[in-house]
C-alpha positions in Angstrom: 38.6 8.9 15.2 37.1 6.7 12.5 34.4 4.6 14.9 33.4 8.3 16.1 32.6 8.7 12.6 31.1 6.0 11.6 28.6 6.4 14.7 27.8 10.2 13.8 24.6 11.4 11.4 25.1 12.0 8.4 25.1 15.5 7.5 22.1 15.8 5.3 20.2 13.7 8.0 19.2 17.4 10.1 18.0 18.1 6.6 15.8 15.8 6.3 14.8 15.8 9.9 13.7 19.7 9.6 11.8 18.8 6.4 9.9 16.7 8.8 10.0 18.8 11.3 6.6 19.5 10.8 6.0 15.9 11.7 3.2 17.1 14.3 1.2 19.3 12.2 1.0 16.8 9.8 -0.2 14.7 12.5 -3.0 16.8 13.2 -3.8 17.6 9.5 -3.8 14.2 9.0 -6.4 13.7 11.9 -8.3 16.6 10.6 -8.4 15.3 7.2 -9.5 12.0 8.9 -12.2 13.3 11.1 -13.7 15.6 8.3 -13.8 12.4 5.5 -15.9 10.8 8.4 -17.9 13.5 9.0 -18.6 13.8 4.9 -18.9 9.9 4.5 -21.1 9.7 7.5 -23.5 13.1 5.8 -23.8 11.2 2.5 -24.6 8.1 3.8 -27.7 10.1 5.3 -28.9 12.2 2.3 -28.4 9.3 -0.1 -29.5 5.9 2.2 -26.6 3.9 1.1 -25.9 2.2 4.9 -23.0 -0.1 3.0 -21.2 3.1 2.8 -19.2 2.4 6.5 -20.9 -1.0 7.7 -18.6 -3.4 9.7 -18.6 -5.4 6.3 -17.2 -2.8 3.8 -14.5 -2.1 6.1 -13.5 -5.6 6.8 -13.5 -6.2 3.1 -11.7 -2.5 2.7 -9.2 -4.0 5.2 -8.5 -7.4 3.4 -8.2 -5.7 -0.3 -5.7 -2.6 1.5 -3.3 -5.0 3.3 -1.4 -6.5 0.1 -1.2 -2.9 -1.4 0.0 -1.5 2.3 2.5 -3.9 2.1 3.8 -3.5 -1.3 3.9 0.2 -0.9 5.6 0.0 2.2 8.8 -2.0 0.5 8.4 0.5 -1.9 8.9 3.2 0.9 11.8 1.0 2.6 13.6 0.8 -1.5 13.4 4.7 -1.9 14.3 6.1 1.3 17.9 4.0 0.6 18.2 5.8 -2.7 16.7 2.5 -5.2 13.5 2.9 -6.8 11.9 -0.6 -6.8 9.9 -0.7 -10.0 9.8 -4.7 -9.5 7.4 -5.1 -6.4 5.1 -6.6 -8.7 7.2 -9.1 -9.5 8.4 -9.7 -5.8 4.7 -10.2 -4.7 4.8 -13.1 -7.5 7.2 -14.9 -6.3 5.6 -14.6 -2.7 2.1 -15.7 -4.2 4.0 -18.8 -5.4 6.5 -19.7 -2.4 3.4 -19.1 0.4 0.9 -21.8 -2.6 4.3 -23.9 -2.9 4.5 -24.3 0.7 1.3 -23.9 2.5 -0.3 -26.6 1.3 2.6 -28.8 1.3 2.7 -28.6 5.2 1.3 -25.4 6.9 0.4 -22.0 5.8 2.6 -20.8 8.4 5.5 -21.9 6.7 4.1 -20.7 3.6 4.2 -16.8 4.8 8.0 -17.7 5.4 8.9 -19.1 2.3 6.5 -15.9 0.7 9.0 -13.7 2.8 12.1 -15.7 2.0 10.9 -15.2 -1.8 10.7 -11.8 -1.6 13.8 -11.6 -0.7 15.2 -13.6 -3.0 13.9 -11.1 -5.4 14.9 -8.3 -3.8 18.6 -9.0 -3.4 18.3 -9.7 -7.2 17.3 -6.3 -7.7 20.1 -4.9 -5.0 22.9 -7.2 -7.2 21.6 -5.2 -10.4 21.4 -1.6 -9.2 23.4 -1.4 -6.2 26.9 -3.4 -7.3 26.4 -3.8 -11.2 24.8 0.2 -11.6 22.1 -1.2 -13.8 19.4 1.2 -14.3 16.6 0.6 -11.8 13.6 1.4 -14.0 15.1 -1.3 -16.2 16.2 -4.3 -13.5 12.8 -3.7 -11.9 11.0 -4.0 -15.2 13.1 -7.5 -15.7 12.6 -8.8 -12.8 8.6 -8.5 -13.1 8.9 -10.7 -15.9 11.4 -12.9 -14.5 9.1 -13.7 -11.6 6.2 -14.6 -14.0 7.7 -16.8 -16.2 9.9 -18.7 -13.2 6.3 -19.0 -11.7 4.3 -20.1 -14.7 7.4 -22.5 -15.4 7.2 -24.1 -11.6 3.7 -24.2 -11.3 3.6 -26.5 -14.3 6.4 -28.6 -13.0 4.4 -28.8 -8.9 1.2 -28.7 -9.3 -0.2 -30.3 -12.4 0.8 -34.4 -11.8 1.1 -36.5 -9.1 0.0 -35.8 -5.4 -0.9 -31.7 -6.2 -2.8 -32.7 -8.9 -4.9 -35.0 -7.5 -5.6 -32.7 -4.0 -6.5 -29.9 -6.9 -3.7 -28.7 -8.5 -3.3 -27.4 -12.5 -0.8 -25.2 -14.1 -2.3 -22.4 -12.8 -3.3 -22.9 -9.7 -2.3 -24.6 -6.6 -3.9 -26.7 -4.4 -5.5 -24.8 -1.3 -4.2 -25.0 1.8 -5.2 -24.3 5.9 -6.5 -21.2 6.6 -4.9 -18.7 9.0 -6.3 -17.7 12.4 -8.6 -15.1 12.6 -9.3 -12.4 15.4 -12.5 -11.7 17.0 -12.8 -9.1 19.9 -15.5 -11.0 21.7 -18.1 -8.9 23.4 -17.2 -5.7 21.2 -18.4 -6.6 17.7 -21.8 -8.0 19.1 -22.2 -4.7 20.6 -20.8 -2.3 18.1 -23.7 -4.0 15.2 -26.0 -3.9 17.5 -25.1 0.2 17.5 -24.4 0.1 13.8 -28.0 -1.5 12.9 -29.3 2.3 14.3 -28.0 4.2 11.5 -27.4 7.1 13.9 -25.5 10.0 11.9 -21.7 9.4 12.8 -22.2 7.1 15.7 -22.9 4.6 13.7 -20.7 4.9 11.5 -17.7 4.9 13.6 -19.6 1.8 15.1 -19.5 0.0 11.9 -15.8 1.6 11.0 -14.7 0.4 14.6 -16.9 -3.1 14.0 -14.9 -3.8 10.7 -11.1 -3.3 12.7 -12.2 -6.1 15.4 -14.1 -8.6 13.3 -12.8 -11.7 11.6 -9.7 -9.8 11.4 -6.5 -12.2 10.0 -3.4 -12.5 12.2 -1.8 -11.3 9.2 -3.6 -8.3 9.0 -2.1 -7.4 12.7 1.9 -8.5 11.4 0.9 -5.7 8.8 -0.5 -3.1 11.1 2.6 -3.4 13.4 5.4 -3.5 10.4 3.8 -0.3 9.6 4.3 1.2 13.4 8.0 -0.5 13.2 8.8 0.6 10.0 8.3 4.5 11.5 10.2 4.0 13.9 13.1 2.0 12.8 13.3 5.0 10.0 12.4 7.6 12.0 13.4 7.2 15.1 16.5 5.4 15.3 20.1 5.8 13.8 19.7 2.9 11.8 17.2 4.5 10.3 19.0 7.8 9.9 21.6 6.3 8.3 19.3 4.1 5.6 17.6 7.2 5.3 21.0 9.3 4.2 22.0 6.9 1.8 18.8 8.3 -0.3 19.2 11.8 0.5 23.1 12.0 -0.5 24.7 9.1 0.0 28.1 10.5 -0.9 28.4 12.6 2.4 27.1 9.9 4.2 30.3 7.7 3.1 32.0 10.4 3.4 31.0 9.9 7.7 31.9 6.0 7.4 28.6 5.2 6.7 28.4 1.6 4.6 26.4 3.0 1.8 26.2 -0.8 -0.2 25.4 -2.4 3.3 22.5 0.2 4.1 21.0 -0.4 0.4 21.5 -3.9 0.5 19.3 -4.4 3.2 16.5 -1.6 2.4 16.4 -4.0 -0.7 16.0 -6.9 0.9 13.4 -5.8 3.7 12.0 -4.3 0.9 12.0 -7.8 -1.6 11.1 -9.1 2.1 8.0 -7.0 3.0 6.7 -7.4 -0.8 6.5 -11.0 -0.4 4.5 -10.8 2.3 1.8 -9.5 0.3 1.5 -11.9 -2.2 1.3 -14.8 0.7 -1.3 -12.5 2.3 -3.0 -13.0 -0.9 -2.4 -16.7 -1.4 -3.3 -18.0 2.2 -5.5 -15.4 3.8 -7.9 -13.9 0.8 -8.0 -17.5 -1.6 -5.7 -19.9 0.6 -4.2 -20.9 -3.1 -1.9 -19.5 -5.3 -3.4 -18.3 -8.8 -1.7 -17.2 -11.2 -2.3 -13.7 -12.1 -3.3 -13.6 -8.2 -1.5 -10.2 -8.0 -3.6 -7.9 -10.3 -0.9 -5.0 -10.7 -1.0 -4.7 -6.6 2.7 -3.9 -6.6 2.2 -0.6 -9.3 -0.9 0.2 -7.1 1.3 0.3 -4.1 3.7 2.2 -5.3 1.0 5.2 -5.8 0.2 4.9 -3.0 3.6 5.3 -1.8 3.7 8.2 -4.0 0.2 10.0 -2.2 1.7 9.2 1.1 4.9 11.0 0.2 6.9 8.2 1.4 6.3 8.0 5.1 4.0 5.1 6.3 1.2 7.1 7.3 0.0 9.2 4.1 0.8 5.5 2.7 -1.5 3.5 4.8 -4.3 6.3 4.2 -3.9 5.7 0.4 -3.7 2.0 0.0 -6.8 2.6 2.8 -8.9 4.1 0.1 -8.1 2.3 -2.4 -9.1 -0.5 -0.4 -12.2 1.0 0.5 -13.5 1.8 -3.2 -12.5 -1.0 -4.4 -14.4 -3.2 -1.4 -17.3 -1.0 -2.4 -18.0 -2.0 -5.7 -17.0 -5.7 -5.1 -19.5 -5.7 -2.5 -22.4 -2.8 -3.5 -22.0 -2.5 -7.8 -23.3 1.1 -9.0 -26.3 2.1 -6.3 -24.0 2.5 -3.7 -21.3 3.7 -6.0 -24.0 6.1 -7.2 -23.7 7.9 -3.8 -19.7 8.5 -4.1 -20.9 11.3 -6.8 -22.6 13.4 -4.2 -19.1 12.5 -2.3 -17.0 14.0 -5.1 -19.3 16.9 -5.9 -18.6 18.2 -2.5 -14.3 17.2 -2.6 -14.8 19.0 -6.2 -16.4 22.4 -4.8 -14.2 22.6 -2.0 -11.2 22.2 -4.2 -12.4 25.0 -6.4 -13.0 27.0 -3.1 -9.6 26.6 -1.9 -7.6 27.2 -5.6 -9.7 30.9 -6.4 -8.9 31.7 -2.9 -5.2 30.9 -3.2 -5.8 32.4 -7.3 -5.0 29.6 -9.0 -7.9 31.1 -11.2 -7.5 28.4 -14.7 -7.6 25.2 -11.9 -10.3 26.8 -9.9 -12.8 27.3 -12.7 -11.9 23.4 -14.3 -12.6 22.2 -11.1 -15.9 24.3 -10.2 -17.0 22.9 -13.9 -16.5 19.6 -13.0 -18.1 19.3 -9.6 -21.5 20.7 -11.9 -20.9 18.0 -14.4 -20.5 15.6 -11.8 -23.6 17.1 -10.0 -25.5 16.8 -12.7 -24.3 13.5 -13.6 -25.9 12.5 -9.7 -28.9 14.0 -9.9 -29.8 12.8 -13.5 -29.0 9.1 -13.0 -29.7 6.5 -9.6 -26.7 4.3 -10.6 -23.3 4.2 -11.9 -23.1 1.8 -15.4 -21.1 -1.0 -14.9 -17.8 -0.8 -16.2 -17.9 2.8 -15.0 -17.8 1.1 -11.2 -15.2 -1.6 -12.0 -12.7 1.4 -13.1 -13.8 3.1 -9.8 -10.7 2.0 -7.6 -8.4 3.3 -10.2 -10.3 6.6 -11.0 -10.2 7.2 -7.5 -5.9 6.7 -7.4 -5.7 9.1 -9.9 -8.0 11.9 -8.7 -5.7 11.4 -5.0 -2.3 11.3 -6.9 -3.5 14.2 -9.2 -4.4 15.8 -5.9 -1.2 15.6 -4.1 1.2 16.2 -7.0 2.0 19.5 -5.6 3.8 18.7 -2.0 5.5 15.5 -2.9 9.5 15.8 -1.7 10.9 12.1 -2.9 14.2 11.6 -1.6 17.0 13.0 -2.9 19.1 10.3 -4.8 16.7 8.3 -5.0 17.1 6.4 -8.3 20.4 7.7 -8.7 23.7 5.3 -9.5 26.3 5.6 -6.8 29.8 4.2 -6.7 32.0 4.1 -4.2 34.3 6.8 -3.0 32.9 8.4 -6.0 33.2 11.6 -4.4 36.9 11.9 -4.0 
């Protein structure tokens, strides 16, 4: 009887599935959003002449910038689905950058990649011990891990990179010597054909060619691995008994325990996987983006990953969209500057006008009027200027993130027991 009870899904699982029963509708809505966004961006490109908006170089750069953010967000999703808030993602990414840079230059980038994941898992286990075993507040533990990881890597970098063989190879207290590159993937023939179509600047067709070209040209193997991890995470968490039990720990751990689920084990597993994914994101920065460990390399991407996770409503598909949006806006300001970012103002006008119409239709008068006024102000800004000031261009990714989070805040549903302390037997 006990074995049967252990294998029985916890009672909260059907509720979670019911909440996600609209996954077909959600997929359809996501596809509609993607198609609508593509049509809108294509129209803005044609009107403004900002051909960089959907060029293969822009998409390739956006993908490279989105991967570490997406991995950090996926790490947060694993942890929070089990009920553990992981503010320590930034620190785990820092550990991943150091581990990958340290081992990568001494042996091979592949071993560096594994070491980065391992260092992240170590950070995740520390967080699990503090929060799951000892009941430390999740936010306090996460902040402590961020500070400890930063201090530890700074000390170890001075110890290992500032003298001897490492110094001769180009290391110093703030960076490691360079490591070899991981292989990139191209699809022969397809990349050239898509580039040829893109150069014609046809409406929608060239935009699709540029986007697809960016996805099949000069693609890092770690990017492919990240895409596989997103699909695998969705399948494990939403299509297997393991995932059902893990999510039950984040919804109602007392009910899960009453049916034989080892809540501690699942929380530990989730936080360890979370640390490994964050470490992989850090390793991507050290081995793919720059080929070295560099102090301050993460640049707050762990926190941005959490924002992308919240935007995605604690689901892999929405998270991937959020990470892609941030990567796109970041790549745009890095590659094109104020002229191309200026074209986004027209896009923002359309979005704000659509939001105003929707709010007025829903009889949310104050919000609708506010959105309409904002749309008018941005339109005036667009018509009276030819370029966005440099200071605002640098802030574009963060402004986009704040706008997206504010617009998506009304539909969010976090796991019910997320961040709550749990003790074995507390329901008896």
